[in-house]
C-alpha positions in Angstrom: 0.0 0.0 0.0 1.2 3.5 -0.8 1.8 5.8 2.1 -0.3 8.5 0.5 -3.4 6.3 0.9 -3.2 6.7 4.7 -2.1 10.3 4.7 -4.8 12.8 5.8 -6.2 15.1 3.1 -5.9 17.9 5.6 -2.2 17.5 5.9 -1.7 17.9 2.1 -4.4 20.6 1.5 -2.2 23.5 2.7 0.4 22.5 0.1 -2.3 22.6 -2.6 -3.4 26.1 -1.3 0.2 27.4 -1.3 0.8 26.0 -4.8 -2.2 27.7 -6.4 -1.9 31.0 -4.4 1.8 31.3 -5.3 0.6 31.3 -8.9 -2.1 33.9 -8.4 -5.1 31.6 -8.0 -7.4 31.4 -5.0 -8.3 28.9 -2.4 -11.9 29.3 -3.5 -10.9 28.1 -7.0 -9.0 25.2 -5.5 -12.2 24.2 -3.5 -14.2 24.5 -6.7 -11.9 22.1 -8.4 -12.0 19.6 -5.5 -15.8 19.7 -5.3 -16.1 19.2 -9.0 -13.9 16.1 -8.9 -15.3 14.6 -5.7 -19.0 15.7 -5.7 -18.6 16.9 -2.1 -20.3 20.2 -1.3 -18.5 22.9 0.7 -19.7 21.5 4.1 -18.7 17.9 3.3 -15.2 19.1 2.1 -14.8 21.2 5.3 -15.8 18.2 7.4 -13.3 15.9 5.7 -10.5 18.5 6.3 -11.6 19.0 9.9 -11.7 15.3 10.8 -8.4 14.2 9.3 -9.9 11.9 6.6 -7.3 9.9 4.8 -7.1 9.9 1.0 -8.4 6.4 1.0 -11.5 7.4 3.0 -11.9 10.6 1.1 -12.1 9.0 -2.3 -14.2 6.1 -0.9 -16.8 8.6 0.1 -16.5 10.7 -3.1 -18.9 10.5 -6.1 -16.2 11.0 -8.7 -17.3 13.3 -11.5 -18.3 11.3 -14.6 -16.0 13.6 -16.7 -12.9 12.7 -14.5 -11.8 10.2 -17.2 -11.2 13.2 -19.4 -8.2 14.2 -17.1 -5.1 13.2 -19.0 -1.4 14.0 -19.0 1.5 13.4 -16.8 2.0 13.9 -13.1 5.4 13.0 -11.6 6.3 11.6 -15.0 3.4 9.1 -15.0 0.4 9.3 -17.4 -2.6 9.6 -15.2 -4.8 7.7 -17.7 -2.5 4.7 -17.5 -2.4 4.3 -13.7 -3.8 0.8 -12.8 -4.7 1.4 -9.1 -8.1 3.2 -9.0 -7.3 5.0 -5.7 -3.9 6.2 -6.9 -5.5 7.3 -10.2 -8.0 9.4 -8.3 -5.3 11.0 -6.1 -3.3 11.8 -9.3 -6.4 13.2 -10.9 -6.6 15.7 -8.0 -2.9 16.4 -8.3 -3.3 17.1 -12.1 -6.2 19.4 -11.5 -4.2 21.4 -8.9 -1.3 21.6 -11.3 -3.5 22.9 -14.1 -5.0 25.5 -11.9 -1.6 26.6 -10.7 -0.4 26.8 -14.3 -3.1 29.3 -15.1 -5.4 27.2 -17.2 -8.9 28.6 -17.6 -11.3 27.2 -15.1 -13.6 25.8 -17.7 -10.7 23.8 -19.2 -9.6 22.6 -15.7 -13.2 21.5 -15.1 -13.4 19.8 -18.5 -16.5 21.9 -19.4 
């Protein structure tokens, strides 16, 4: 099992915030991306962050967006569409969306509109 599976989302979230804010994006935009991917509303997302939900629990409770499979490209040198482990793929989908947001992609492109 990968260590990231048992890592709390709340422990990684500040790094996501820092990454996007450093590039001129907002935490609100980050939350929009996360809610789009997971189907969580703002209250559910806040609850997961407050209770220390692990990535494994976070994605087990998520209703993954049906358009998530449109997320392609590489993250850490690995093509997200070719990752075999479903949980790892979902985590990498999130990483990819955060990267795209930080790189200044238009929100409608990030959200695969």
